[in-house]
N, C-alpha and C positions, 0 to 999 in steps of 0.2 A: 530945724535941724536939732537932733540930740546932741547936746554938749558932752564933751569927754571930761570925766573927773579930774580936777586939778591935782597937782602933786602932793598937797597937803591932805587930799582926800584918799589918796591911793592906799595908805595903810589900813584905813577903815573899810575900804572897798574889799581889800584881800581878806581881812578878818572875817568880814561877812560871807565872803565865798568860801572860806575853809569852814565857817559855822555851818552853812547850808550844805556843803559836802559831807560834813559830819553827819547831820541829821538824816540826810538822804541815804547814806551808807547804812545808818543804824536802823532805818525803817526797812530798808531792803533785807538786811542780814536778820532782823527779827522775824520778818515774813518767812524767809528760808528756814529758820529755825522752828517756827511753828509747823510749817508743812513737814519738816523732817521727823517731828515727833510721831506723825501718823504713818511714816513710810517704813515698812519692815526691813528694807535693805540698809538702812541707816540707823538700826537699832544699836546704841552704844553699850546696852547691858547684856547683849548676847556674847558673854565672856566664856561661853562653852558650847561645843558644837552639838551638845545634847539639847539645848533649847531651840525650838522650831525657828526655821527660817522666816516663817510667815507672821511672828510675833513682832509687832511694833513696839516702840517705847511706851506708847500710850496704852496698849493692850498689856504690856508687861506690868504697868503701874497700876492698873484697875482690876486685872484678872490673874490670881494667883494660880488658878487651875491652868489657864492658857500658858503660863510660864513653865510650870512643871508637867505639862502633859506628856512630854517624851522622857522623863526621868522618874516617873512613878514607881516603876520597878526597882530602881536604884534606892529611891527613898524607903520603899516598903522593905528592902533588904538590910537598911541601916548603914549602907556603904558611905552615905553622907548625911550629915544633919540638915534638917529643912531650914534652920536658921540662916544658912548660907542664901538660900532663895527668897527668904523674907527680907533679908538685908538688901538683896538685889532690887526687890519691889519697892522697898523704902527708898533707896537711892535714885530709882526711877522717878518716884513722886518728887523727890528733891530737885532733879535735873528739870523736871516739867516746870515746877516752881519757878526756878531760875529762868526758864525761857518766857514763862508768863510775865515775870517782872520786866524783862527786856521788851516783850510785846507791849505791855502798859506803857513803858517810857516812850516807845515809838509812837504809840497812839496820842499821848499828850503832847508830843513834839508839833502836833498840827494846831497847837492853841497859840495864844498871844505869847509875848516874851516872858511873862511871869510864869505861865504854864511850862514853857519851853525850859526855864531855869530850873524849875522843879523836876521836869522830866529827865534831865541828864543825870541825875543820881539814881534813878531806878535801874538802868542797864548796868551801872557799876555794882549795884547790890545783886543784881541778877547773875552778872558773871561770877560774883564770889560764890553764890549758891549753886550754880552750874559747876564751878570747879569742885565744890564739896560732892555733888553728885558723881562726877567722873573719878574723883580720889575714891569715893567708895566702890565704884565698878573695878578700879585698878586693885584695890584691896581684895574684892571678890575673885579677880583673877589670880592674884597670888596665892589666896587661900585654896582654890581649886588646884593649882599647880603643886602645892605642897602636899595635897592628898595624894597625888600620883596615881589616880584611878583611871585605867586605860578607856573606860567607857564615857568619862566626861570630856575629854579632849579639850583642855582650856586654850582659848585663842583670844588675841586682841582683835575685835571686829573693826571693819572699816569706819563704822559709824562712831567709833571711839574717837579716832583720829579727826573724823569729820567735824564733831561737835567740839573738840579741844580747839582746832582751827577756827572754827566759827566763834567761839568764846573770845579767842585772842583778838579777832577782827573786830568784834563788838565793843570789846575794851579799847582797842586803839581808836575807833570811831568815836567812842565816848569821851576819852581823854581829849580827842581833838576838840570837840564841842566845850569841854570844860574850859580848856586852855584859851579858846576863842572867846569865851564869855569873860574870863577873867582879864584878858587884854582889851576887850571892847565892851566897857560897862555903859551900856545904852540904859535909858530911863525906863523903868517897868512900870506896868499898870498896878493899880491898887488890888485888882481881883483877877484870878484865873478865868479865861474865857476863850471860847473857840467858835470860829465861823460856822454858821448853820450847814454849809456845804460839806465841810470837813465832818461834822456831826453825822449827816446823812452818809457820807462814804464810810465811817467807820462802822455804821449800823449794818451796811450792806456787805463790808468786807468778810465777816464769818460766813456769809451764804456764798460769797464767791469762792472762798477757800474751801468750803465742804464741796461745792460743784465740782471744783477741780479735782479735788481728791478722790470723790466717789463716782464722777461722770467722766472725767477726762483722763486722769491718771491710769484707770484700769484699761484703757485702750492699748496701753503697752502688752496687755494680755493677748492682743491679736496676733502676736508673732507665733503663737502656738498653731495657728491655722497653716503654717509653712514648714512645719517640722513633724516627723513621725514620732510623736511624743507619747510615752507611756507614763502613767501616774506613778510618782515617786522618783523618777529618773531626772537628771538634769540636761538641759538642753545643750547640744554641740552641733557644729556645722556638719558633722557626719549624719545627722538625723534631717538635714534640710531636704525637702522633697518638693520646694516650689509650690506650684498650683495643684498638687496632686489630689488634695481633698476637695478642691472645687470642681475638678472633672469627675472624680468618683461620685460626687453628689448628683451628677446628671447622667453618667455613663451606666452606673450599676442600676439594673432594673429594679430590684427590691428597694433600694435607697431612693430612687426617683419615685416609685409609686407612694412610698411613705411620705416623702416630701410634698408631693402634690395633694395627698390627701389631708395632710397638716395645714397646707397653704389653702385649701378649700375651706376647711373648718374656721381658719383664721379670718379669711375674707368674708365668709357668710355672717359669723357672729359680729365682726365689725361693720359689716354693711348693715345688719339690723340695728346695731347702735347708732349708726348715722341716719338711718330712717326715722329714729325716734329721738333725734336731738332737739326736736321742737317741743318735747313733752315738758322739760324744765321750764321753758318759757311759757308754755300755755298755764302750768300750774302756778307759776308766779303771777301771771295776770289774772287768773281767777281768784287766787288767794288775795290779791289786792282789792278785789271787789267786795270782800267780806266786810260787813260794816262794823262788827264787833271786834275791837283792837285786841281784847283779851283772848277771844277765841281764834283770832288770826295769829297770835304769837304762840298759842298752845299747838295749833296744827303745824306751825313752822318749826317748833321744838321737836314735836314727835317725828316729824318726817326727816329732820337733820340727824337725830340720834343714830339711826342705823349705819351712817357713813362713818361713825367712830367705832362701829363693831367690826372685828376681825372676821375673815371669811370662815374661819373655824367656828365662830360664835354663830354666824349665819347659818352654817350647815347644822350646827346643834338645833337651832330653831326649825330648820326644814325637817330634821330627823324626828323631832317631837310632833310634828304636823302631820307628815306624809309617810312615816315608816309603817311596817306592819301592824304595830300596836299603837300607832300615833292618834292624834285627834281625829283625822278624817275617817279613818276605819272605825274608830270607837263611835263616832257619830252615826256612821252608816248602819253599825251593828244595833245601835240603840234604837234606830228609826225603823229599820226593815226587821229586826229580830233574828236575822241571819248573820253568822260570823263573816266579817270582811277582813280579809288579810293580804290585800294588795299592797305591795312595796312599790310605791311610785317613784322612789329614788333609784331603784335599780333597773327601771325601764329605760330602754335606748330610744323610745318614741318621743319625737318633738324636743329633743334636747337643746337644740339652739334656741326655740322659743322659751324653754324652761329657764336657761341661763339669762336670756334677755329680761324675763320676768324679774328675776333675783336681783339682777344689775339695777334695774329700774327702781325697785323697792329700796334698795340700798343707797342709790345715789341721786335720786331725783330731788329731794329735799335740800342736799348740799349743793347741787348743780343750779337750783333755783335762786341761791343767795344772791348771785351777781345780777340776776334780771330783777329781783327785789329792790336791790340797791338803785339799779338804773331807773326804775319806775319812780322811786322816791325823788329822783333828781330831775324828773320831768317838770317843765314849768306849769303850775297849776292854772295860770292864766289861759292857756290853750284850752283847758276843760271848761273853763268858765265861759271862754268865747263860743266854744261848740254848744254849751247848753243854751246859750242866749239865741243861737241860730236854730234851736230845736232839735239838736242831736240827742239820741237816747244813749243808754249805757253802752250797748254793743257797737253803735256808731262810733262813740269816743274810743272804746278799744281798738276799732279796726282802722280808724283814720288818724289816731294820735298814739296810743300806747304801742301798737305793733310796729309802725313805722320808726318809732323812737328806739325800739329794742332791736330792730334789725341789724344795724352795724355791730353791735355786740354778739348776736346770733351768728352772723357770717364770719366773724373772726374765729368764734370757737368751733364753728363747723369746718372751716379750712384747717385749723389746728388738728380737729379730728381726723381729717382725711390725711394729714402728714403722718399721724400715728396709726394708721389703719392696721399695720402690721404689729403693732405693740399694744396688745390688750391684755397683758398681764398673764400670770400663771396660777395665782393663790386661789381664785374662784374655781377654776377647772381642776386644779390639783385636789382640793377637798371634796369635790363633788365626783370625781373620777372613781369609778369601779371596774371590775371585769366586764361588765355588761355594756356600759357606755363609753369605755375609753377610747375607742376609735373616733366617736363622734365629738369628744370634748378635747382632744389633744390639739392645741394651737402651738404656733411656733415657739413662743416662749416656754411652754411646757415641754415641747419636743426637745429644745435646746437643753433643758434641766434634765429630762430622761436620758439623753445621749451622755451628756457630760458627767453628771453626778450618779445616774443610775448605772450605766454601762461603762462608764470610764473612757468614752470616746471624746477625749477633750479636743483633738484636732478638728474632728467633724463637727462637733457642736460649736466650736469657735468659728469655723468656716461659715456655718449656717447663720450665727449671730451677726458675723460681718455683712452677710448678704442682706439681712433684715435691717440692719442699720444704714446701709448704703441706699437701699431702696426708700427708706424713711425720709433720708436727707433729700433725696431726689423728689419725692412727693412733698416735702415741705416747700422747697423752692419753686416747684411747679404750681403748687396752691397760691404761693405768694405772687407769682407772676400772673396767675389767673385772676387774683383779687385786684392786683394793680390794674390790669387791662379793663376788667368789667367795672370795678367800683371806684378806681383811681386812687385807691388806698392800699398801703403796703402793710402786712402784718409782722414783717420782721425788718 
């Protein structure tokens, strides 16, 4: 049985408890502070209503144009000096620097006692720096108030109070740690050190935070699907319409036809992508059979390079090859002696296959990397044993390489099935024109055209919700199918 601590050890236990409580509170508060830096609603530097509500503290610190986007007319007329906004940007950088110091201290607190002892001073410095940034914002507010310009409308944002309270709580947690360390002087190690699991966690933490900020936090925008919202207005319960936009999607004849046309394009092009998911695996297998290592690396580099090209660059390549005065027409003219002026990019014929071809050209080398790494991890003893048994090159591929790659192939295939409605919009946007727009418009592009192009935010949000929910259902269905058929789960 676990023995209870004696009375003489109780003070030390209490001190350790308060020390752990202080470190835990400091870590949580630092995480909240870092997240708040990227959230527009908690921007403490929005000391005037003229600054856009969509500008976060981070955006305000790195982009002067975003900060002054709504006050350009005021600045051009000289009603206010631009030094005020320059100071706001400088104090935004100072506040973010303070938050970074608090976050660094929170990360160091996962180390040994020496590292924890060093880490407790960083939040203290960070709070002082944050206070300097908040003081600067207060100065900017007083400066704007003194101007008395009715177009600026000075105001103390809720983010200012939020960061002030947050700084006070971080200071309180840090003082608790310092006091606990002073009372409980344990022996410290000679060097600062951190366990491997905490190092890996801290390496993963930025990815988790960015995923939350850019993948999960935007889900709050789904509320627009339940309101009769117009661009530029604010949401209120008077605009609440419930499931109106979901019913309009299927009740209105024109909208229904457009939706099913777009859904047909999406499923067709995603289906062609599913039918060709074996191509990267086959490419990796045949590339691994090339005897020359230098040639193999050269081919792999050239086939991977297109993945890092944006679709605008890919379209520029297509334009140089298939436009009216492109390479193909110039070649035909040189061979036949008759002028060829066919614009292949404007044609609506076989657009699904054309998009599949460009998608394969751009992504096959990149997609093959995971198969190439899997091939390199196959036990070479299997090939040697098969060769002793008289197996040839193709027999070794069929009976050893392919079975070894099938688990990876099925996982990627099932993930592709789950994302069958999410095939992106960049490719189809740049290749789209008046002749082929109806054949290229997929769900993602349709949502973009509705929301950004036509301003129908509620309808585009409702369609985006429909796509996301169906994708989640497909993901779990594919996972259940994999578990039942192969006995392995992908999530």
